[in-house]
C-alpha positions in Angstrom: 14.4 10.9 29.9 15.6 9.5 26.6 12.9 7.9 24.5 11.9 7.3 20.9 8.2 7.5 20.1 7.0 5.3 17.2 4.3 7.0 15.2 2.1 4.8 13.1 -0.9 6.8 11.9 -1.7 10.4 11.4 -5.5 10.4 11.8 -5.3 10.3 15.6 -2.4 12.8 15.9 -4.6 15.7 17.1 -5.8 13.9 20.1 -3.8 10.8 21.0 -0.4 12.3 20.5 -1.2 15.8 21.7 0.7 15.2 25.0 3.8 14.2 22.9 3.9 17.4 21.0 3.5 19.3 24.3 6.3 17.4 26.0 9.0 16.9 23.3 11.8 17.4 25.8 10.9 13.9 27.2 11.8 12.2 23.9 15.0 11.8 22.0 13.3 11.2 18.7 10.2 10.1 16.8 10.0 7.1 14.5 7.4 7.1 11.6 6.7 4.6 8.9 6.9 6.9 5.8 9.0 9.8 4.5 6.0 12.1 4.1 5.1 11.6 7.8 8.7 12.5 8.6 8.4 15.7 6.7 5.0 16.7 8.1 5.9 16.0 11.7 9.3 17.6 11.5 7.6 20.8 10.3 4.9 20.5 13.0 7.5 20.4 15.8 9.9 22.8 14.1 12.6 20.2 14.0 12.9 20.3 17.8 13.8 16.6 18.0 14.9 14.2 15.2 12.2 12.3 13.2 13.3 9.1 11.6 11.6 6.9 9.0 11.5 3.1 9.5 9.0 0.9 7.6 6.6 -1.1 9.8 6.9 -4.0 7.4 9.6 -6.0 5.6 10.0 -8.9 3.2 11.9 -12.1 3.8 15.3 -12.4 2.3 14.4 -15.3 0.0 12.0 -13.0 -1.9 14.6 -10.4 -2.8 15.9 -12.5 -5.7 12.4 -13.4 -6.9 12.0 -13.7 -10.7 8.4 -14.0 -12.0 7.4 -16.0 -15.0 5.3 -13.4 -16.9 3.8 -16.2 -19.1 1.8 -17.4 -16.1 0.1 -14.0 -15.6 -3.7 -13.9 -15.9 -4.3 -10.8 -18.1 -7.8 -10.5 -16.8 -7.1 -10.7 -13.0 -7.0 -7.5 -10.9 -6.6 -7.8 -7.1 -7.0 -5.7 -4.1 -5.8 -6.5 -0.6 -7.7 -4.4 2.0 -10.2 -4.6 4.8 -13.8 -4.3 3.9 -14.1 -1.0 5.7 -15.3 2.5 4.6 -11.9 4.2 4.4 -10.7 1.6 1.9 -13.4 2.8 -0.6 -13.6 -0.6 -2.3 -16.9 0.6 -3.9 -14.7 2.7 -6.2 -13.1 -0.5 -7.5 -16.5 -2.2 -8.0 -17.7 0.9 -9.9 -14.5 0.8 -11.9 -15.2 -2.7 -13.1 -18.7 -1.8 -14.1 -17.1 0.6 -16.6 -14.3 -1.7 -17.7 -16.5 -4.6 -18.7 -17.8 -2.7 -21.7 -14.4 -3.0 -23.2 -13.0 -5.9 -21.2 -15.9 -8.3 -20.6 -13.6 -11.0 -19.1 -12.1 -8.8 -16.4 -12.1 -10.1 -12.9 -11.6 -8.2 -9.7 -10.7 -10.3 -6.6 -11.1 -8.5 -3.3 -9.1 -10.1 -0.5 -10.0 -9.0 3.0 -12.8 -8.9 5.6 -14.8 -6.4 7.5 -18.2 -4.8 8.2 -18.7 -3.5 4.7 -19.0 -7.0 3.2 -22.8 -7.0 2.9 -22.7 -3.5 1.3 -20.2 -4.7 -1.3 -22.3 -7.8 -2.0 -25.3 -5.6 -2.7 -23.3 -3.3 -4.9 -22.0 -6.2 -6.9 -25.6 -7.4 -7.5 -26.7 -3.9 -8.3 -24.1 -3.7 -11.1 -24.7 -7.3 -12.2 -21.1 -8.1 -11.6 -21.5 -11.5 -10.0 -19.2 -13.0 -12.6 -16.6 -10.2 -12.5 -16.1 -9.2 -8.9 -15.4 -11.7 -6.1 -15.2 -11.1 -2.3 -12.4 -13.6 -1.5 -12.2 -13.0 2.2 -9.1 -13.7 4.3 -6.5 -16.0 2.9 -3.6 -17.3 4.9 -1.5 -18.2 1.9 -2.1 -14.9 0.0 1.0 -15.3 -2.2 -0.4 -18.4 -3.9 -3.7 -16.6 -4.5 -2.3 -13.4 -6.1 0.9 -14.3 -7.9 -0.8 -14.6 -11.3 -2.5 -11.2 -11.0 -2.1 -8.6 -13.7 -2.3 -5.6 -11.4 -3.5 -4.4 -8.0 -5.6 -1.5 -6.8 -5.6 0.7 -3.7 -8.4 3.3 -3.4 -8.1 4.3 0.3 -9.1 7.7 1.5 -6.4 7.4 4.2 -3.6 4.9 4.5 -0.6 4.1 6.5 2.3 1.9 5.4 0.4 -0.7 3.5 1.6 -4.3 4.2 -0.8 -5.7 1.5 0.7 -3.4 -1.1 4.2 -4.3 0.0 3.3 -8.0 -0.6 1.9 -7.3 -4.0 4.9 -5.4 -5.3 7.2 -8.1 -3.9 5.3 -10.5 -6.2 5.9 -8.1 -9.1 2.3 -7.0 -9.4 2.0 -3.4 -10.6 -0.2 -1.2 -8.5 -2.6 1.6 -9.4 -3.5 3.6 -6.4 -4.8 6.9 -4.9 -2.1 9.1 -3.5 -3.6 9.3 0.0 -1.6 10.0 3.1 0.6 8.3 3.9 1.5 4.9 2.6 1.0 4.6 -1.1 3.7 7.0 -2.2 6.2 5.0 -0.2 5.6 1.9 -2.4 4.2 3.2 -5.7 6.7 5.1 -7.8 4.5 6.9 -10.3 5.2 5.8 -13.9 8.0 3.6 -12.7 6.4 0.6 -11.0 2.8 1.6 -11.3 0.5 4.6 -11.2 0.0 7.0 -8.3 -3.1 9.1 -9.0 -5.0 12.0 -7.3 -7.1 10.8 -4.4 -10.7 10.0 -5.4 -10.2 10.8 -9.1 -12.3 8.0 -10.5 -11.8 9.1 -14.1 -8.0 9.0 -13.8 -8.3 5.6 -12.0 -10.3 4.3 -15.0 -7.9 5.7 -17.6 -4.7 4.4 -15.8 -6.2 0.9 -15.4 -7.4 0.8 -18.9 -4.0 1.9 -20.2 -2.2 -0.8 -18.3 -4.7 -3.5 -19.5 -4.0 -2.4 -23.1 -0.2 -2.3 -22.7 1.2 -5.6 -21.5 4.8 -4.5 -22.3 4.4 -1.5 -20.0 2.8 -3.8 -17.4 5.8 -6.2 -17.5 8.2 -3.3 -17.2 6.4 -2.0 -14.1 6.5 -5.6 -12.8 10.2 -5.7 -12.9 10.5 -2.3 -11.2 8.1 -3.5 -8.5 10.5 -6.3 -7.6 13.5 -4.0 -7.7 11.8 -1.5 -5.4 10.6 -4.1 -2.9 14.3 -5.0 -2.2 14.5 -1.7 -0.3 12.2 -3.3 2.3 14.2 -6.5 2.9 14.4 -7.7 6.5 18.2 -7.0 6.4 17.8 -3.4 5.5 14.9 -2.7 7.9 16.6 -4.4 10.8 19.7 -2.3 10.1 17.6 0.8 10.5 16.3 -0.4 13.9 19.8 -1.3 15.0 21.1 2.1 14.1 18.4 3.8 16.1 18.9 1.6 19.2 22.6 2.2 18.9 21.9 5.9 19.0 19.8 5.5 22.1 22.5 3.4 23.8 25.2 5.9 23.0 23.2 8.7 24.6 23.4 6.9 28.0 27.2 6.4 27.8 
């Protein structure tokens, strides 16, 4: 039987997909969302069947020619788009702001999302006296209008798939600073090109990189332009072509 398995997350691989690895002869290929997943799974199955990378998200074509007006940027606005859940480690971002305000008293962190950790984060904001610096913005339907004036974005996940929120922010030209957790961030953050990709859970490096970007607007604007360039690799036209190629391969195998 010819099939292609689409693989989205690694964290359940040892259990949920055990039957797949034990029955690879039933599949003609595996589709994953990031290049690192492709490498890891290919190694795990000893290249027994092909593993292909296709992003699970894409951007509309009208965004591919986006040009941002850097004069409209709020130099004090940092954003994060993530669920309020433990693996996102938004407490790292709140703690970061508690350090930054000593040098940047007007800094503002806007956390867009929802989840079971909301009360915990409210308490942490109060504990650090950050009521005027950190804001839990909840879910927003028109996120683009909310974030387009942001100076940078943060991602501090302990584990991460292909991050759609991060894709949206780089499409808007917002430079990211994020942990290099498996698997998504390295697909969208090109270290020292469109943002900073740092060692997972390294809070000191997180502070230093964010501080550096706050102090260097020229670098920030360079990163912004590179974000827009890189986001074009995820246009709907390109991603749909990848899917068409895979389906064409499947169809030809039946001829």
